[in-house]
C-alpha positions in Angstrom: 29.9 -28.7 34.0 29.8 -25.0 34.3 31.2 -22.9 31.4 31.8 -19.2 32.0 30.2 -16.7 29.6 32.4 -15.4 26.9 31.8 -12.6 24.4 32.9 -13.3 20.8 34.4 -10.5 18.9 37.5 -9.8 16.9 40.2 -12.1 18.3 43.5 -13.8 17.7 43.5 -17.3 16.4 44.0 -18.8 19.9 41.1 -16.8 21.3 39.0 -17.8 18.3 39.6 -21.4 19.1 38.3 -20.9 22.6 35.4 -18.8 21.4 34.2 -21.5 19.1 35.1 -20.4 15.7 37.0 -23.7 15.2 36.4 -26.4 17.7 38.6 -29.4 17.5 40.3 -32.1 19.4 37.0 -33.5 21.1 37.4 -36.9 22.4 34.3 -38.8 23.3 36.2 -41.0 25.5 36.9 -38.1 27.9 33.5 -36.5 28.6 34.7 -34.7 31.7 37.9 -33.3 30.3 38.6 -29.8 29.1 37.9 -30.9 25.6 34.2 -30.6 26.3 34.6 -26.8 26.5 35.4 -26.2 22.8 32.6 -28.5 21.8 29.9 -26.7 23.8 31.3 -23.3 22.6 30.9 -24.7 19.1 27.3 -25.8 19.8 26.6 -22.3 21.2 27.9 -20.5 18.0 26.1 -23.0 15.9 22.9 -22.3 17.7 23.5 -18.5 17.3 24.1 -18.9 13.7 20.8 -20.8 13.2 19.0 -18.0 15.1 20.5 -15.2 13.1 19.7 -16.2 9.6 21.7 -19.3 9.3 25.0 -17.5 9.2 26.9 -20.5 10.6 27.0 -23.7 8.7 29.0 -26.1 10.8 31.0 -28.7 9.0 31.2 -31.8 11.1 33.9 -34.3 10.2 35.9 -37.1 11.8 39.5 -37.9 11.1 40.6 -41.2 9.8 40.9 -42.7 13.3 37.3 -41.5 14.3 38.5 -40.0 17.5 38.3 -36.2 16.6 35.3 -34.2 16.0 35.8 -30.9 14.2 33.2 -28.0 14.1 34.1 -25.2 11.7 32.0 -22.1 12.4 34.1 -19.4 10.9 31.3 -17.9 8.7 29.7 -16.7 11.9 32.7 -14.6 12.8 31.6 -11.6 10.7 28.2 -11.4 12.3 29.7 -11.6 15.8 32.3 -9.0 15.0 29.4 -6.4 14.4 28.2 -6.7 17.9 26.6 -10.1 18.7 27.6 -11.7 22.0 27.0 -15.4 22.7 26.8 -17.1 26.1 27.9 -20.8 25.6 26.9 -21.6 29.3 23.3 -21.8 28.0 24.1 -24.3 25.2 23.0 -27.2 27.2 19.5 -25.7 27.7 19.3 -24.8 24.0 19.0 -21.0 24.7 21.8 -18.8 23.5 21.2 -15.2 24.6 22.7 -13.0 22.0 22.2 -9.3 20.9 22.7 -7.6 17.7 23.2 -3.8 18.0 23.7 -3.0 14.3 19.9 -2.7 13.4 18.2 0.6 14.1 14.6 0.7 15.3 12.1 3.0 13.5 12.1 6.4 15.4 8.2 6.7 15.6 8.2 9.5 18.1 10.7 11.5 16.1 8.7 11.1 12.9 5.3 12.0 14.5 7.0 15.1 16.1 8.3 16.4 12.8 5.1 15.6 10.9 3.1 17.5 13.4 5.5 20.4 13.0 5.0 20.2 9.2 1.2 20.2 9.6 1.5 23.3 11.9 3.6 25.1 9.3 1.1 24.2 6.5 -1.9 25.1 8.6 -3.1 27.9 6.3 -3.0 25.5 3.4 -4.9 22.9 5.3 -7.6 25.3 6.4 -8.2 26.3 2.8 -8.2 22.7 1.8 -10.8 21.6 4.4 -13.0 24.6 3.4 -13.1 23.3 -0.2 -14.1 19.8 1.1 -17.0 21.3 2.9 -18.2 23.5 0.0 -17.4 21.4 -3.0 -19.7 18.5 -3.5 -17.2 16.7 -5.7 -14.8 16.4 -2.7 -17.2 15.1 -0.1 -15.3 11.8 0.1 -12.0 13.6 1.0 -12.8 13.6 4.8 -12.4 9.9 4.8 -9.1 9.9 2.9 -6.8 10.6 6.0 -8.7 8.1 8.0 -8.4 5.3 5.5 -4.7 6.1 4.9 -4.1 5.9 8.7 -6.0 2.6 8.9 -3.9 1.1 6.1 -0.7 2.2 8.0 -2.1 0.5 11.1 -2.7 -2.7 9.1 0.8 -2.6 7.6 2.5 -1.7 10.9 4.4 -5.0 11.2 5.9 -4.7 7.7 6.7 -1.0 8.3 8.4 -1.6 11.6 10.4 -4.5 10.1 11.7 -2.4 7.2 15.4 -1.5 7.7 15.9 2.0 9.0 18.7 3.9 7.2 18.4 7.7 7.5 18.8 9.4 4.1 20.0 12.9 4.7 20.0 13.9 1.0 16.3 13.6 1.2 16.3 17.0 3.1 16.4 18.5 -0.4 12.8 17.1 -0.8 11.8 18.8 2.4 13.2 22.1 1.3 11.5 21.7 -2.1 8.2 21.1 -0.4 8.4 24.4 1.4 9.5 26.2 -1.7 6.7 24.7 -3.6 4.2 25.9 -0.9 5.4 29.4 -1.2 5.2 29.3 -5.0 1.6 28.0 -4.7 0.6 30.7 -2.3 2.2 33.5 -4.2 1.0 32.4 -7.6 -2.5 31.5 -6.4 -1.9 27.9 -7.5 -3.7 25.9 -4.9 -2.7 22.6 -6.4 1.0 23.4 -5.8 0.6 24.5 -2.2 -1.6 21.5 -1.4 0.5 18.8 -3.0 3.5 20.4 -1.3 2.2 19.2 2.1 2.5 15.5 0.9 5.8 16.2 -0.7 7.1 17.6 2.7 5.7 14.8 4.7 7.4 12.2 2.5 10.7 14.1 2.6 10.5 14.1 6.4 9.9 10.4 6.6 12.5 9.6 4.0 15.2 11.7 5.8 14.5 10.1 9.2 13.7 6.5 8.4 15.1 5.9 4.8 14.1 4.5 1.5 12.7 1.1 2.7 10.3 2.7 5.1 9.0 5.1 2.4 8.5 2.1 0.1 6.4 0.4 2.8 4.3 3.5 3.1 3.8 3.9 -0.7 0.1 3.0 -0.7 -0.9 5.4 2.1 1.0 8.1 0.2 -1.0 7.4 -3.0 -4.3 7.4 -1.0 -3.4 10.9 0.4 -3.2 12.3 -3.2 -7.0 11.7 -3.3 -7.6 14.5 -0.8 -6.2 17.1 -3.2 -8.8 18.4 -5.6 -7.6 17.9 -9.3 -6.6 21.1 -11.1 -9.4 23.1 -12.8 -8.0 22.7 -16.3 -7.8 18.8 -15.8 -11.2 18.9 -14.3 -12.7 20.6 -17.3 -10.8 18.3 -19.8 -12.3 15.3 -17.9 -15.8 16.7 -17.4 -16.7 17.7 -21.0 -16.2 14.3 -22.6 -17.9 12.6 -19.7 -20.8 15.1 -20.0 -21.2 14.4 -23.7 -21.0 10.6 -23.2 -23.6 10.7 -20.4 -26.0 12.7 -22.6 -25.6 10.3 -25.6 -26.2 7.2 -23.4 -29.1 8.7 -21.7 -30.8 9.7 -25.1 -30.1 6.1 -26.3 -31.7 4.7 -23.1 -34.8 6.8 -23.3 -35.3 5.9 -27.0 -34.9 2.2 -26.1 -37.5 2.5 -23.4 -40.0 4.0 -25.9 -39.7 7.7 -24.9 -38.8 9.6 -28.0 -36.3 12.4 -27.3 -34.5 15.0 -29.4 -30.9 15.9 -28.5 -29.3 19.3 -28.9 -25.8 19.3 -27.4 -26.3 18.4 -23.7 -30.0 19.2 -23.7 -32.6 16.5 -24.1 -36.1 17.5 -25.1 -38.9 15.1 -24.1 -42.2 14.6 -26.0 -44.3 17.0 -23.6 -41.6 19.7 -24.3 -40.0 19.2 -20.9 -36.3 19.7 -21.3 -33.5 17.9 -19.5 -30.2 19.7 -19.2 -27.2 17.6 -18.5 -24.9 20.0 -16.6 -21.4 19.4 -15.4 -22.6 18.0 -12.1 -24.3 15.2 -14.1 -21.1 14.3 -15.9 -20.3 11.5 -13.3 -16.9 12.9 -12.3 -17.9 13.1 -8.7 -18.9 9.4 -8.5 -15.9 8.5 -10.6 -13.4 10.1 -8.2 -15.2 8.6 -5.1 -15.4 5.1 -6.7 -11.7 5.2 -7.7 -10.6 6.0 -4.2 -12.8 3.3 -2.7 -11.6 0.7 -5.2 -8.0 1.4 -4.2 -8.8 1.0 -0.5 -11.0 -2.0 -1.1 -8.3 -3.7 -3.1 -5.9 -3.2 -0.1 -8.3 -4.5 2.5 -9.7 -7.4 0.8 -7.4 -8.6 -2.0 -3.8 -9.6 -2.2 -3.3 -10.3 -5.9 -2.0 -7.3 -7.8 -3.6 -8.0 -11.1 -7.0 -8.2 -9.4 -6.4 -4.8 -7.7 -5.6 -3.3 -11.1 -8.7 -4.9 -12.6 -10.9 -3.3 -9.8 -9.3 0.0 -10.4 -9.9 -0.1 -14.1 -13.5 -1.4 -13.6 -14.4 1.8 -11.8 -14.5 3.8 -15.2 -17.2 1.8 -17.0 -19.2 1.2 -13.8 -19.3 5.0 -13.1 -20.2 5.9 -16.6 -22.9 3.3 -16.9 -24.5 4.1 -13.6 -24.4 7.8 -14.3 -26.1 7.3 -17.6 -28.7 5.2 -15.9 -29.3 8.0 -13.4 -29.9 10.6 -16.2 -32.2 8.1 -17.9 -34.1 7.7 -14.7 -34.4 11.5 -14.3 -35.7 11.7 -17.8 -38.4 9.1 -17.1 -39.5 11.0 -13.9 -39.4 14.3 -15.7 -41.8 12.9 -18.2 -44.3 11.5 -15.8 -43.7 13.2 -12.4 -41.7 16.4 -13.0 -42.0 17.4 -9.3 -39.8 14.6 -8.0 -37.2 14.9 -10.7 -35.3 17.8 -9.0 -34.4 19.0 -5.6 -34.0 16.7 -2.6 -35.3 13.8 -4.6 -32.7 14.3 -7.2 -29.9 14.4 -4.6 -31.3 11.2 -2.9 -31.4 9.5 -6.3 -27.7 10.4 -6.7 -26.9 8.5 -3.4 -29.0 5.5 -4.4 -27.1 5.2 -7.8 -23.8 5.5 -5.9 -24.8 2.5 -3.8 -25.5 0.7 -7.0 -22.0 1.6 -8.2 -20.5 0.1 -5.0 -22.6 -3.0 -5.4 -21.5 -3.4 -9.0 -17.9 -3.1 -7.9 -18.3 -5.8 -5.3 -20.2 -8.1 -7.7 -17.4 -7.6 -10.3 -14.8 -8.7 -7.7 -16.9 -11.7 -6.6 -17.3 -12.8 -10.2 -13.7 -12.3 -10.9 -12.7 -14.4 -7.9 -15.1 -17.2 -8.7 -13.8 -17.3 -12.4 -10.1 -17.5 -11.3 -11.0 -20.4 -8.8 -12.7 -22.3 -11.6 -9.8 -21.8 -13.9 -7.3 -23.1 -11.4 -9.6 -26.1 -10.4 
């Protein structure tokens, strides 16, 4: 039988009975009577409830005589009042076309437009930042940071698009603070303020347009973008000096263990034939430590799902970088003792790349061993 399409919304009790909120008086002895309509409407609302999160939980019961069938779908009414329309004519085919108009879609074009506008306004800061990437050997990895962050966003696109969109207008304060921070950094010659202001402003824009849930879904790419900003000079010095002293002590111990006597004076190692090996700030290992930390975070996102393993990989970068840097200085001391001509210059730079490859291999090996150990423990 043909049933005309009805739209369920706020209604009177009589209309609610026709729409299927409460379907009763069905008699199986009269399959062609008008009592079939309430039953099919009830089936339609029940199917719609199953489709939209199980909002309807029909309660089927028969009276004492066994002639009446009652379907109570009143819990679906609140969902339908918010904009869902149901076509009971499709109940026989099992398809119930319905639309929910309350959920907002992520405004990707608007977000990209305002982010491009922010980048344009921060162009002087960006040009200075890229210039330091080119000239500072410690920041050579920074060119890959935006690419990796963008790739992570692409991998998480389904989760980001599914996040509920709820514009947060108070987040405009964060946008204003970002521009103020940029001005303070430029006027006070504090580059770290003006550079981090770019990230602060971009987060504020996304937060304002899309809401808190979307920003939470973008948390990892935001953290990755922080790696493209050089650490402040005073923090760099506080990190470099202890690493420099530790690398010198480990290299002296390694040379003595290998049978090459060495005398240490601060960060200067004197070899038997009076060749001296000066462990400068560039040999502290801070460069490889920053690069390996960034790669460990990206690697953990791409190839691991367990949070504790990701944290373990991040913590493992510190001893791996320190040990490999000490091995590099020890190798340089051996070359200085036997072939001083290949202990510096291009050979020394190539040696640094080789050692960094060993650091990556050590990180991958640590992950493999950790995974195998956890599998055996669960077996």
